C-alpha positions in Angstrom: 15.8 60.6 -41.7 16.2 60.1 -37.8 13.9 57.1 -38.0 14.8 56.3 -34.1 12.7 59.6 -33.6 9.8 58.9 -36.2 9.3 56.2 -35.7 7.8 56.5 -31.9 4.5 58.4 -33.2 4.0 55.3 -35.9 4.5 52.9 -33.0 2.3 54.9 -30.4 -0.3 54.5 -33.4 0.0 50.9 -33.9 -0.4 50.3 -30.1 -3.7 52.3 -29.4 -5.4 49.3 -31.7 -7.4 51.7 -33.8 -9.4 50.9 -37.1 -6.9 52.8 -39.0 -3.9 54.0 -36.9 -3.1 56.3 -39.6 -6.3 58.1 -39.1 -5.6 58.1 -35.3 -2.4 59.6 -35.8 -3.4 61.9 -38.1 -6.2 63.4 -35.7 -3.3 63.6 -32.8 -0.9 65.8 -35.0 -4.1 68.0 -35.9 -5.1 68.3 -32.1 -1.1 69.3 -32.0 -1.0 71.7 -34.4 -4.2 73.7 -33.1 -2.7 73.4 -29.8 0.7 75.0 -31.4 -1.2 77.8 -33.0 -2.8 79.0 -30.2 0.0 78.6 -27.6 2.9 80.7 -27.1 4.0 80.6 -30.8 0.7 83.3 -31.3 3.6 85.4 -30.4 6.3 84.7 -32.5 6.6 86.6 -35.8 7.1 83.7 -38.2 4.1 82.2 -36.5 2.1 85.4 -37.3 3.6 85.6 -40.9 2.5 82.1 -41.8 -0.8 82.7 -40.4 -1.4 86.2 -42.4 -0.5 84.7 -45.7 -1.6 81.5 -45.7 -4.9 81.8 -43.1 -6.7 78.5 -41.9 -9.4 76.2 -43.6 -13.0 76.1 -42.4 -12.5 72.9 -40.0 -9.3 74.2 -38.7 -11.1 77.7 -38.2 -13.7 76.0 -36.0 -11.3 73.8 -34.1 -9.8 77.0 -33.5 -12.5 78.9 -32.5 -13.4 76.0 -30.1 -9.9 76.1 -28.9 -9.2 77.4 -25.3 -7.4 80.4 -26.2 -9.9 83.1 -27.9 -7.5 85.8 -27.0 -4.6 84.0 -28.8 -7.1 83.3 -32.4 -8.2 86.9 -32.0 -4.9 88.2 -32.6 -4.2 85.6 -35.2 -7.4 86.8 -36.9 -6.9 90.7 -36.3 -3.3 90.5 -38.5 -4.6 87.8 -41.2 -8.1 90.1 -41.9 -5.9 93.3 -42.2 -3.5 91.2 -44.8 -6.4 89.8 -46.5 -8.6 93.6 -46.5 -5.2 94.9 -48.3 -5.3 92.8 -50.5 -8.8 92.9 -51.6 -8.2 96.6 -51.6 -5.8 96.2 -53.8 -8.2 94.0 -56.2 -10.7 96.0 -56.1 -9.0 99.0 -57.6 -6.9 96.4 -60.5 -11.1 95.7 -61.1 -12.2 99.1 -61.4 -9.5 99.8 -63.7 -10.2 97.1 -65.9 -13.7 97.4 -65.9 -13.5 100.7 -68.3 -10.9 98.8 -70.6 -12.9 98.2 -74.1 -12.6 94.8 -74.7 -10.7 93.9 -78.6 -10.5 90.0 -78.2 -13.6 88.3 -79.8 -15.2 90.8 -77.2 -14.2 88.7 -74.4 -13.8 90.3 -71.3 -12.1 88.1 -68.5 -12.5 90.6 -65.7 -14.8 88.4 -63.6 -12.8 85.1 -64.5 -9.3 86.9 -63.4 -11.2 87.9 -60.0 -12.5 84.9 -59.3 -9.0 83.3 -59.7 -7.1 85.7 -57.0 -10.0 85.9 -54.7 -9.2 81.9 -54.9 -5.4 81.8 -53.9 -6.6 83.9 -50.9 -9.0 81.1 -49.4 -6.9 77.7 -51.1 -4.1 77.5 -48.6 -4.3 76.7 -44.3 -0.9 76.8 -42.2 -2.9 73.7 -40.2 -3.2 71.4 -43.4 0.2 72.2 -44.6 1.7 71.3 -41.2 -0.2 68.0 -41.3 0.9 67.1 -44.5 4.4 67.7 -43.8 4.1 65.2 -40.9 1.8 63.2 -42.3 4.4 62.4 -45.6 7.3 61.6 -42.9 4.9 59.3 -41.0 4.0 57.6 -44.2 7.3 57.1 -45.2 8.6 55.9 -41.2 5.2 53.6 -41.1 6.5 51.8 -44.7 10.4 51.6 -43.3 9.1 49.9 -39.9 7.0 47.0 -42.4 10.5 46.6 -44.3 13.1 46.5 -41.4 11.0 45.3 -38.4 10.0 41.4 -37.8 7.9 43.3 -34.5 6.1 45.6 -36.9 5.6 43.1 -39.3 3.5 41.1 -36.6 1.5 43.9 -35.1 0.7 44.9 -38.6 -0.4 41.8 -39.0 -2.3 41.7 -36.2 -4.0 44.9 -36.6 -6.9 45.8 -38.5 -5.4 47.5 -41.7 -6.0 51.4 -42.7 -8.8 52.9 -44.0 -9.3 53.3 -47.8 -7.3 57.0 -48.4 -4.7 55.9 -46.2 -4.1 52.8 -48.0 -3.8 55.0 -51.7 -1.2 57.4 -49.8 0.7 54.9 -48.8 0.9 53.3 -52.1 1.9 56.3 -53.4 4.5 56.5 -51.1 5.9 53.1 -51.3 6.7 54.1 -55.1 9.6 55.5 -53.6 10.4 53.9 -50.6 9.7 49.9 -51.3 10.8 47.6 -54.3 8.8 46.8 -56.8 8.1 43.3 -55.1 7.8 44.8 -51.8 5.3 46.9 -53.1 3.1 44.3 -54.8 3.5 42.2 -51.2 2.3 44.9 -49.0 -0.5 46.1 -51.4 -1.4 42.4 -51.3 -1.1 42.5 -47.5 -2.8 46.0 -47.2 -6.0 44.9 -49.4 -6.8 42.3 -48.1 -6.9 43.8 -44.5 -9.5 46.1 -46.5 -11.7 43.8 -48.2 -12.6 41.9 -45.4 -12.9 44.4 -43.0 -15.3 46.4 -45.5 -17.2 43.3 -46.0 -17.6 43.0 -42.7 -18.7 46.5 -42.3 -21.4 45.9 -44.9 -22.3 43.0 -43.7 -23.8 44.9 -40.4 -24.5 47.4 -42.3 -27.4 45.9 -44.5 -28.5 44.0 -40.7 -28.5 48.0 -39.5 -31.2 48.7 -42.2 -32.9 45.2 -41.9 -33.2 46.3 -37.7 -35.9 48.9 -39.2 -38.3 46.2 -40.8 -40.9 45.5 -37.5 -40.5 41.9 -38.4 -36.8 42.2 -36.7 -37.2 44.5 -33.6 -36.9 41.7 -31.3 -33.7 40.2 -32.9 -30.3 41.5 -31.2 -28.5 44.7 -33.1 -24.6 42.5 -32.9 -22.2 45.5 -33.8 -24.7 46.7 -36.4 -25.5 50.3 -33.8 -22.1 51.5 -35.4 -21.9 50.3 -38.9 -22.7 53.2 -40.6 -19.9 55.4 -39.1 -17.1 52.7 -39.4 -18.0 51.8 -42.8 -17.9 56.2 -43.8 -14.6 56.1 -42.0 -13.2 53.3 -43.7 -13.6 54.4 -47.4 -13.2 58.6 -46.7 -10.6 58.1 -43.7 -12.4 59.0 -40.0 -14.8 61.7 -40.7 -17.9 60.8 -38.3 -17.9 59.0 -34.9 -16.1 58.8 -31.5 -12.6 60.4 -32.3 -9.4 58.0 -33.3 -7.5 59.9 -30.5 -8.1 61.8 -27.6 -5.6 64.3 -26.4 -4.9 63.4 -22.5 -6.1 65.9 -19.8 
């Protein structure tokens, strides 16, 4: 791995001082993949082939639709729809042929089950998700490499808010092939300490948020509780609500 290249995005994410640097980096990567998908690569044959085969999930279809290149999205969807139509017509013909076959094995007809499984294969992949997974796997490894080898990174890490629960789980899974047993335990202890203290703060603010709706507390200050719901959700599930953790420069 070329750490001198891969470390730059991880360092940048740490410098943003966000609630979870990996959520910020993940969202940045997502926006870049959406831009790449809608950019000049729309006309590249290999890009069209990958999109035809995989399509995009609901979230990323929404982001593509809301993007600036309506024609690019339309071109991708036109060829993707043609591919899916051909697959559905083939499935329809196979289903029609099977429906007239007499069931002899305990009277069981698995036509619907088979068709459902084949339909699932037409919807369970996403070209953007797969690209992001590849990038994030590399960033997770780089993150741990920096934690292991860089005193400067350790200092920035200890001054951060840690990472969210899902990204901590992913880091610990990655650590099994990256860090020694002693290092894994050390990192897990540090990261869990960050996470538990952060969640305790969020929960305290969340509790006060609910109490503020009691008329007896209306005159009391909100403190940090106004953002408690989104902070708690994002801590436990990774960023999904509230202010975006990364905004592309204009």
